Structure formats: C-alpha cells, structure tokens
N, C-alpha and C positions, 0 to 999 in steps of 0.2 A: 292569533296565529295558531295553526293546528299542531305545530311541533316547535319545541324550544331546545336549543343546544346549550349545555352548561359548560363554561370554560373557566379554568382557574386563572389563566393569564393570557396575554396577547399571543404568545407562541401557539397555544392550543387553538385560539380563535382563527389565526391565519392558516393553520394547518388543516382546517376543516374542509371537507368536500361536500357541499350542500346536495349535490346530485345523488349522493350515496346515503342520505339520511333515510333510515327505514320508515316505510309507511307514508312517505311524502311523494306525491306525484308532481306537484308544482312548486319549484324552489321558492317563489315569492311568499309561500305560506310559512316559511321557516323564520324563526327568530332566534336570537342568541342572548344569553345572560352571562356577562363577563364579571367575574368576582373581583378582579384587580388587574392592573397593567403588568406589574412585575411579580406580585404575589397577592393572594386574596386579602381584601381589606385595606389596600394601600391608597384608596381614593381614586384609582384609575378605572374602576369597573363601570358597568352601566348596561343598558338595554340596547340591542341592535336589531335591525331588520336587514334582510338580504335583498340586493338589487343586482340586476344584470349589468347596469352601467353605473359609473361613479358620478357624484356631483361634480360641478365645475372645479371645485377646489381640491378634490381628492384624487388618489389616496394621499392622506397627510400624516399618517402615523398616530392619529388620535381620535378622529371622528369618522374616518373612512379607512378600511383595511381591505386589501386585495386578498382573496382566498386561494388556497392551493388548487382547488378544483374549478376555478373560474368564478367570476362575479365578485361582489363586494359586500362587506358588512358595513352598514351605515348607522352611526350612533343616533339614538333618539334623544334630542336635547332641545332646550330653549333657555334663553338667558345667557349669562356669562360662560366662557369656556375655561375649564380648569386645566392648569398645567399638569396636574396628576394624570389627566386622560392621555397625555403624550409621553408618559413614562418618567416624569420628574420625581425624584426621591425626597428631596427636602431634608436630607440627613447631614447637612454641613454645619452642625452646631456643636460647640463645646463650651464649657464653663469659662475658659480663658478668652473666648472670642475667636481664636484661630480655628481654621477648618481642620477637623480631626483627620488622622490617617484613615484611608479606606473610604472616605466620604465620596459619594458619586457626584460627577459633574453634570449639572442639569441644563447646560447651555443649549444643546441641540433640541431637547424637549421643549424648552421655553420658546425658542425661536420658531419651532414648528407651530406652537400654540399661537404666537403672534401672527404668523402667516395666515392661519385659518381664521383668526379673529378679524384680520384685515380683509380677507376675502368675503366674509359674511357680515362685516360691519358690527361685530360683537365686541364685548369687553373680555379681558383676560382676568381670571381670578387665581390668586395664590392662597391655597389653604395654609393653616399654621405649619411652620417648618422653616428651616434655614436652607436656602437654595444656593449652592455653589455655582458660580458662572465664571467664565474666562474667555479671552479671545480665541477664535477657532481658525483652522485652515481647511479650506474646501477645495477639492480637486474638480476642476471643470474640464472633463474629457471631451475632446473634439471629434473623436472617432476616426476611423480610417487610418490613413498614413500621413496625417498633416504634420507640418513643421512650422510652428508659429515663430516669427521673427520680431514681432512688435505687437503691442496691445495698447488700447486707450479706452478711457471711460467717457461717456457723453452725458450731457445734461438731460437728455431725453430718457435716461435710464438704461440705455444699451451699452454693451461691452463689445468693442470691435477688435478683431484679431486679424493680423496680416499673416497669411499662410503662404510660405515660400514654396511648399511642395506643389501647390496648385496655382500659385500667383493670384489667389482670390482673397477678397476681404470678407470675413465672416462676421455676422452679428449674433451675439448671444443675448436674447431678450431677458428682461427682468420682470417678474410678476410677484407682487405682494411680498417683497423683501428678499427674493432669492432668484439667482440667475438659472435659466433653464436651458442647458446645452442640447436637450432633446428637441428644442424648437429652433435649432440653428438655421440661419438663413444666409444667403449670399447677397452681398451689396453690389459687387462688381469685380472685375478682373483687370490686371495690367500685365505687362510683360516681365517685369523684374521688380518685385516688391522690396522696398527698403525701409520705409517709415510710414507712420499713420497718425492722424489726429482727427478730432471731431469737435464740433461746436455744440452749443446748447439746443440747437434746432434739429439735430440729427444729421446734419451734413457731414460727410466724411471726406478727408483730404489724404490722398495716397501718393507717396513718392515712388516714381518708377525710374530706376537707374538705367533702364535700357534707352530711354529718350535722351538725356534725363529730363524729367519734368514732374510737375505735381498735377494730379487729376482731382477735381472736385466731383463727388458723387452727391447729388441733391435729390431728396425724396419728393417727388411730385406725383400726386394721385396714386400713391402706393407703388410707384415705379421710380427707380433711381436713374437719373440722367447724368451723363459723364461729360465734364467740361475740362479742356486742357488749360493749364496755367503754366506758361513757358517762362524761362529766365536763363541767365548765363550760368547755368549749373553744370558742374562736372561730375560730382559723385555725392548725391544727397545722403546725409547721415541722419538728419532729423527734420521734422516738420511740426509746426504749431500754428494755431489760429487764435486771434484775440476776439473780444466780444463785439468788435465793430466789423469783423470779417477780414482784417488784414492777415496775410499769411507770412510766416517766418520760416526760412529754410537754412539749415546748417549744412555747409558743404565741406567734406573732409579733404578735398584736393586743393581748392582755393583757400581753405582755412578761414572762410568768411561766413558771416551770417547776413542773409538778404531779407529785406522786407518787400513783400509784394502787396502794395496798397490796394484796398478795395475801393473803387470809385463809383460803383453802382451804375448799371448792373454788371459791369465788367471789372477786370483787374488792370491796373496800370503797370508800367515797366518795373522790374525788380531793381531795388536799390541796395547796395552794400552799406550796412550800418555798423560794421566792425570786423576787424580781422584779429585772429588769435593764434597762439602757438599750434593749436589744433581746434577744429570746430566739430565736436563729436555729437552733440545733441542740443536741442533747444526746447524751452517750455515757456508758457506765459500764464499769468493769472490776471485778476482784475486790475492790478496796479503795476506790474513789472514784467520784464522779459529776462529769462535766465539762459545762459549759454554754458554748456559743459565743455571744459577744455581738459581733455584727458592727459595731454602732454604736460601741462602745468599743474595737474592735480588740483584744479580750482574750478569754482563756479563764478561766472561774471554776471552781474545783474545791472539793469538800468530801468528807470521808471518809465511807465507808459502814460500818455501816448509818446511814441518816438518822434522827435523833432530833429531833423538833420542827422548828424552822426552823434549819438549820445555818448556820455562818459560812463563806462562800465566800471562798477566797483567789484573787487575780488572777494570771494569767500573761500578760504583754503579748506581742502578736504583733509581728513586724517591720513597720516602716513600709512596706516594699515589698509587703506583703500587702494588696491594695486591696479585694477583694470576697470575704471569707471567707464561705462558705455551708454547708459540710458538715464534720463532724468524726468522727474514729474514734480508737480507742486500741488499742495492741497489748498482748501479755501482759507486757511489761516496762514498761508505763505510759508509753511514749512516745506523744505525741499527734500526730495527723496532721490538718492543716487544708487544705481545698481552696479555692484562690482561683480564681474563675471569670471574673475580668475578662479580656476578650478580648486585651488587650495583655500583662498580667502573669500570665496563668493558669499556675498551678504548685501543687505540694504543699509545705507546710511541715511538716517533722518537728520537733516541739518536745519536747526531753527533759524528762521530768517533774521538777519541783522539790519534790516531796513530801518528799524525804529531805534537803533542804537542799543539793542539788547543782545549781548553776546553770550551764547550758551554752548556747551560742548555738544558735539554730534553724538547721536545714539546709534549703535550698531545693532541691527536686527538680523537674526539668523534666518536663512532660507529653510523651508521644509526639506528634510533629508531626501525626499523623493524627487526634488527638483534637481535634475542632473545637468541640464544645459540651459541656464537662464539666458534670455535674449533681450527682454524689454520689461519696462515697469510702467504702471499707471496707478493712479490713486483717485478715488471718487469722493463725493461730498461728505461721506461719513468717515473718511479716513481709512477705509479698507484699501489694502494694496493688492495689485494684481501683477503677477510675474508670469510672463510667457516662457515656456520651456520648449526648446526645439524637439523634445521627445514627446510631442503630441498632447500637450495639456497646457492649461492656464491655472495657476494656483491663486485662490482668493485668500488673503491673509487679513482677517478682521483685526482691528486694533481695539475697538471697544468690545465689551463682552456681549451686551444685548443691544442690538441695533434696530431702531424703528425709523426707517427713512421714508417719510411720506411724500417728499417732493418728487422723487424719481420713480416711485413704485405704485402710486395710486392707492396707498394704504388707507383703510377706513377703520382702523383700530380705534374704538371710541373711549376705552378706559382700561387702566391697569389698577386692580384693587387687591388688597390683602385682608387679613383677619386681625389687624392691629399689630401691637408690638410682638405678638407671637409669630409674625411673619417677617422674615429677613431675607434679602437677597445679598449674598456675600460675594464680592468680586475678588478674584485672585489673578495675579500676574498681569494686571492692567498696566500698559506702558504709559510713558509721559505723553501728555496731550490728549488722552482719551479717558473714557469713563466706563463705569460698571453698566450704567444705562444711558444710552444716547438716543434722544428724540430729536430727529433732524428734519428740517424742511417741511413742516406741515403748515397748512393754512386752512381757512374756512372752506376752500374749494374741495379739499381732500378729507378733512376731519373737523367736524364741528364740535366745539366744546370737549375736546379730548382732555381727560383728567387722570390724575394719579391720586390714590387715597388709601390711607390706613395700612401702611407697611413701612419697614425700614430698608434703606439702602446703605450698605457698609462696605468697607475695604479691609482686607487683611494685610499682614506685613509684607506679602510678596508684591504688592502694588507699588508702582513708582511714586516717589514723593511729589511728582508733578502730574499725577493722574487725578481724576475727579470721581466723585460718587455719581453725579449725574451731569450730563452736558445737553444743552438745548441749542440747536443750530438755527439756520435761517428761516425767516418767514413763519415764525410761530405765532398763531393767532387763535384766540378762543381757548386757551389752555388754562387749566386750573389744577392745583395740588392742595389736598386737604388731609390733615392729620398724618403728615409724612414726617419721618425722621431720617435725616441724612447724617451718617456717622462714619468717621474714619480717623485714622491716626495721623494722616499727613495729606498734603495736597489741598486742592480746592474741592469743597464738597458739592457746590452747585455752580456751574459755569454757564452763563447765558451769553451767546456771542452772535454777532451779525456781520455779514460781509458787505460789500459795497452795493449789492443789489436788493437786499432784503432787510426787513426790520421785524423786531418783536412787537406784537400788538396784543393788548388786552390779556395779559398774563397775570394770574392771581394765585397767591400762595396763602392759605389760611391754616392757622393752628399747626404750623410746621416747626420742627426743631432741626437746627443745623449745628452739629456739635463736632468741631474739627480737631480737638485736642484731647480726646478721651484716652489718655495714655494708660489709665488703669484697666480699661477693658481690653486694649490690644497689646499692652505691655511694650509700648514703643516710645516711652518718654524720652530716653536718651537718643533715640534715632531721629527725633524731630526737634531737638533743642535748637538746632541751627538752621532749620528749614522754615521759610515763611508758611503760615497756615491761614486759610481763609474759610469762613463760613459761606460766603458768596463772592464769586469772582465774575467779572464780566469784561468783555472787550468789544471794540467796534472798529471795523475797517471801512469807514465811509458812511455807514448807516448807524442807526441807534435803535435800541429797543425802547418801545414806547408804551405808556399806560400799563406799567407793571406795578402791582399792588402786593405788599406783604402785610397781612393782617394777623395780629395775635401770634407772632412768630418769635422764636428764641434763637439768637445767634451767639455762638461761642467762637470767637476768632474774628479776624478782620472782615468787614463787609466793604467790598470795593464796587462802586456804582459808576458805570459808564452808561448813562441813560438819558433819554428824553422823556421827562415826566415819569418819575418813580415816586411811590408813596409808601411810607412805613407807618402803620397805624397800630397802636397798642402793642409794640414790640419791645423785647428786652435784648440788650446788647451787653455781652460780657467778654473779657479777654484776659488771658493769663499774661499780664504785662511783665511778670518775672522772667519771661523768655527773652526780653530785650525790648528796647524802645521801638524797634520796627514793628513789633506785634501789638503794642499797646494802643491800638487805635480802634475805636468802635466802628464808625461808618466813615468811609473814605469816598467823598463825592468829587468826581473828576470832570463832569460835563453836564451842561444844560440845567434841567429843573428837578428839584427833589423836595419832598415834604416829609417831615417827621412830626407825628401827632401822638401825644399821650404815650411817649416812649420812655423807657428807663435805661440809663447807662451806668455801668459800674466797672471798676478795675481797668481804667484806661489812663494812658498818659495824655491822650487827646480823644475825647468822646466823639466829636464830629470834626473831621479835618476836611476843609474845602480848598481845593486847588484846581485851577483851570488847566490841567495837564494836556488835554487833547483839543479842547475848544473853549470858547468863552462860556461862562456860567451865567444863565439868565436870571434865575430866581431860586433861592433856598429859603424855605419856610420851616421854622422850628417852633411848634406850639405845644404848650401844656406838657412839657417834658421834665423829667427829674434827672439831674446829673450828680452822680456820686463818684468822687475821685478815688475813694478807698485808701485809707491811711496805711495799709499794708504794702503799698507799692515800694519796691526797693530803690535805694539810691536817692541822692539829692537832686532830683530832676524836676523841672517845672511841669505842672499838670494843668491842662486847659480843658474847659468845657467845650467851647467852640473855637477852632483854630483856623484862621484864614492865612493861606500862604500864596505867594506869587510863584510863577514859573521862571526858571533861569533861562532867559532868552538872550540873544545878542543885544548889545547896548542900544537903547532907544526903542526896543520892542517889548511889548507886554500884552498879555491877555487879560480881559476884564472880568471881574465879578460884579455884575450889575446890581444885584439886589439881594440882601440878606435880611430877613425879618425874624426876630426872636421875641416871642410873646408868652407871658404867663408861665415862664419856666422857673424851676427851683434849682439852684446850684448849692451843693452842700459839701462838707468836709473841709477842714482847715488847710489841706494841701493846696487848695486853690489860691491861697494867699501866701504860700511859702515858695522859696526858691525861684521867685519871679513868675509864679503861676498866676492864672487869672480865670475868671469865668469866661471871658472872651478875649482872644489874642489875635492881633493883626500884625503879621510880619512885615518888616520894612522891605520895600522894593526900590533900589537905587534909580530905577528907570522912571520913577514917578508913581502917581496915583493909579492903583489898579482896582480898588474897591470903590464903587460909585455910591452906593446907598446902603447903609447899615442902620437898622432901627431896632431898638430894644424897648419893649413895652411891657410893663407889669411884671418884670422878672425879679427874683429875690435871691440873694446870696445869704444863706442862713449863717455863714461864718463871718460875715462882715456887717458892722453897724453902719457903714457908709453906703451900702447897696451893692450894685454890680461892680465887680472889679474888671476894668478893661485896660489891657496893655496894648497901646497903639502908637508905636513910633512912626507908623506910616503917615504920609500926608493926607489925612482924611478927617472929616468932621463926622463924629458919631453922635447920632441922636439917641440919648439914653433918657427915657422918661423916669421920673423919680420912683423910688420904692414906695408902694402904697402905704399910707398911714391909716391904721385902724383906730377910729375914735371910740372912746369908751361910751357906753350908753348913758344918756342923761337921766333916765328913769330906771331904777332897779327892775330887773326882770321879775315877772310874777309867774311862779310855778304852780301847777295844779296841786291840790292837796293829795297827800299820800293816802291811799285807801287803807282803812282799818284792817 
C-alpha cells in the first residue's frame, strides 16, 4: 500500500477521511495500522485495508469499521477471531474472585465477536484475562410512528410484531444471533389487530377484532397468503398455535377459550374447551395449554393434546401482580406473565408446577425506557421480548452470552482461551439461565463445535438457580476440552432436551466442574442450604444420547437424565457435611449409564440409581474405587451403590432391568457401620423392581466376608465370591543385584 494511517484507537480509525489523505489519489491504496482498540497495546489492534463497500457481515465493530469520510476499514486476518478486536477489556479479575469495582462489562464486545465468527465460520479466541459478562437489554426500534400491541417469537428465527398504528404485522429478521430492525418487512394487514402467534414454520396467526376472526398468513414462494379462520368469537384477547396446527383463541367477552382443530388442509369448527372468570390470554408449548385469568390472578393449565373439555389446574400469581395481560411460555415450561400496571409493571417468571415442583415466582423489572408495555414473548434461548406502544420492542436477554444455532444459522466453530489465565465471569445471571448458553445447534449448522482451555465462573450476584453453562436442544458433534466450570452455587453445567430434540455425540475431556468453591467466592454461608450440582440435566420427552465424560473431575452432585451416558476415568467428590441431600456422587435417573475406572470419595451414596422419569435399562460399573471417607459427620449409613424405587401409586412401579458391578473396590469401614453396605437395595412394597443385579470380582477391603449387600427387597442377587489369591508353589527367582 502506498500510504499507511497510524491510529492509536478505534475512535481515531473511524474518524479518518481516506479521501483527504495527502498524496493519495486512489483510496484503495490506503492502509491503516491500529495500535489498540481502547488504548495502544490492549490486543485490539491490527492491520486494515480500505474498501468502498463492506463485507456481508460488516460493519461489526471489530473487523469492519465505517469511516467518517465514507467507505470502510476491513481488518486483515486469518484464523480465530479475538474478542479484544471488538473492544473487550478482560479486566474483571480480583484476588477474592469477585468482579472489582470499575471493571468493564465485555458482553456486547463478545457477542459481536460471536456474530462475526458465526458469519464467517470462524472460532472465537479469548486472550488471557477475566471477562465480565451479564444479561443485556437491547432496544429494537421500529421507526416511524408505530404502536406495537403484541409480539411473538417464531421457530424460524423471526420476531413478529403487531402494529396497531398501521394494522400491519411486521417481521424483524434475525441474522447470526442478532435481530435486525433495519431489515423490517411486512407480513400482512388486517382491520383491527388484537393478538398474534407464530409456529415453527413461519406461519403467522393474527387476531382481527373487527371481524372478529383469526387470519393465517402462510409463506408460499416468498409471498404470504391470507386465510380466514372463523369462529364464534366476540372479542379476541389472545391467540396461540400448537405443533400440530390447532389454534387456540381466548375471548374476553365470552370468557371462554376455543380450540380450532386443524384437520388438514382446512380448519374444523371452533370448540369451547373451558370458561373462566376472565379469558385474558393463551399460550401453548409442547405439552400443555396455559390460560391467563386476570380476574382470578391465576394461570390455568391442562395437558396437550386436548381431548373433550380438559380439567384445568390453577397456578396462583403473586399478589404484587396487579394487571396481568399477556402470557408466554419457554421451552422448559416456565411461564412469563406481563403486568402492565403503570406502578407495578414487571414480568413474573412462574416455574411450571406440572411435575409436582413448586417454586416461588421471580419478579423481573422492565427496562426504565419501557413506558407502555403491551405484550410479551420468549424465544428458545430464554430471551424475553416486550412490546411497547411507544414505538419499540425491548429484547431482554436472560443468559449473558447466547449462541443460538437453531434459529440463526450460526456457524461458530469453536470458543477457545489461553488456559486458566482466561476466565469468563458471569454477573447478575438469573434463575434458569447461564453465563454461556449454547442452544439448538446440530451438524447441519455447526460441525464439531467445541470449547477448550478456559474457565467459566459465576460471582455472588448470580442466582443460586443459575448455571455456568447451559446446552439446549439438538446438540450434536459438540466437545469440550480442558474446561473449568466454577461457581459458588447453582448448577455448573446443565444439558437439557425438549420433546422434539436430543443431545447427540457430546464429549467432555479433562474438564473440571467445581460447584462449591466457597473459598474462592466467599459464599460458603450463602450456599449451605442450597442444592449444588456439578452436572444437572433434564428431559421433557427426549433424552440426550451418547454423552461421554472422560478424565473429568466433579465436585458436587452429578444428576444424569440420559440415554447412553459414559463416565471414563472420572473423579467424583462431594462435601457431604452440607447435608445428606448433597452427599451423592452420581445420580442416575433414566436409561443407560456406564462408569469405568472412576474414583468416588466423600459421599453418603457414591452412585444412586432411581428410575424417577422412566425405566432404567442398564447400569454398568467397572473397575471403580469407592471410598466412603471416615470424616463424614453423623451416624448415617454409607453406600457404594444404592438402588431405590420410585414412590408410585399402589401396585405400580418402574423397573431397573440390569445392574452389573465388576472388578470394583469398596473401602473404608463406614461401609459396614450404621447399616451401610457396598451395595444397598431399598425395599419396595409394590414388589420386585430390580430384575437383574450381578456383582463380579468386587472386593470390600474392610470386610473379610466379601461384598456387603443390604437387600430387604424381594430379589435374588448374584454375587460371585471374592477372588482368592493362591501363594506361589515355587519361590520366585529374582535377578542378581548388579555389583
């Protein structure tokens, strides 16, 4: 290049006017040398060339910058993309582990790096440093004089907005992790917009209170076609659609909820499936329908599919929720209710009670710039969207760093750091969400996506029910290597599946999951009474499959809801002094699991096997070492392997079909005290629930009689005898000692 511009920081770079560079007649002949993003030497510098047009992914705030005089500076690079190029500081470290005052928040910079890496199919690199991240709020301005009355998120990645000012339905497209209001498009129009819903295929369902009726807008060959769906409606307050195409309508005048069944290719007559004190809004997920009754301050739910007139179960809203008007539900069946009262306006996150788990509601404050909230939506990543009649939609992220492959077409291949000198520290992460959320990727969008060589941690501002990392639906071809997941509370790694997707071929190698490091975070007293997990997983209809943990260290409970999971050469430890509920190494709840060459210590029960969700087909435990740890407090029984039935109605039970224990060593005399045992099988009054238990070549070092099995259950246990080592008949001959 004939001329080079030297810039100390990005501000100087973007303020350049290439056309005015002395001695330059052709702008493309100009280059720029950037010393640093925020300041010289901060790792954000590099070489740039000038271009009259930007690449497809730019300007992005890191590799492409618009200049004051027109044109763009484009970074010259190959290989991984550094977060320092986008302005990340990495100064969130202190000796105590807490984020120091004055540290910079690097969330926006990192998310911009993720977006560019996704667009270019690159990896993201974190140089040494501690990067503070937290959930963010983004304003999606619609422009003009719009007045949004409702919003919904679709499985196709679009965000749909009902604009009462124009009576049009607007679509905000999503590209590489971010919504782009500048690419706003119109789906269609009706006479009097009231409510909106969308399905996973991009079909949009719009309530028109002028008719009143519901209109379906279907995308065919890039053109939306409009279809009338009539019914005995008076004043539509809400609309929803399930995975089979059935439409549900909440009517505020008749106070009923109607189902309009899809019979393909048309719709059948609308059927009333319930009447309430008020029918304010309706939502559905893969397993249930939810009706908001604002008069009763309650949510009523019933399982899907609807058969006849279902029995709705109530979920009471907090008394502080004054004017609930809109409802949404996420992939994990948490319910979100929007309170639009000018004084108390907020979002209430109501954990679902469908599975008998009752938790308090969480109140989430709206951004102060949201003056007139009208509707709420939630997407697969848990981000919330609130429509504001004052011309905007607010995106409220729940996780700090979000990588949503399923709906954005992301191609981010890897996230890597420089070892333990690289830490991502999450702050203010709420319940149910994570510092890093990898959601919905599969081999179609990301092949062999991996994490390696850095730490993910939480500070004291995070909720006890938050996670260090969360993996969502359809994860396939994923691997993590030399990772450390660290936090003072909550679940460090959560792997979940919904009814439609499964985890496939997921591998963790040489990872550490340390959930109770109170010394680092100074939160020992804060988590004494909180359950803590190294690994938590849950499944709603699907399972995660072919998950391997190799040479990993777990501190805290490992809860496995899986189909074919394997632990190879892993160590499990748990601070059982916190209470019996925590003194469990691996908790196996469903399907198949293998433990090979693993070490267990400091547990009341090293491996607890219970068919909580479904029957267990096979558990294999080979070449493992069980240490009960004599320092456990209290006179409680300690078990190596503990089989438990599920408390079901009389005459019902779930089976544990096969348990094989081979070549294992059980040590510590606590296994023979207080009724403890190497292997324990709890009694089930409903009869035999363990079909086949075989113990082969196992040794209890504390017992001269071999394996100690406590089995009041009606089961025949095959225990092969302790191997006897015969002394040699001929003395061994050793080689002579060299002189």
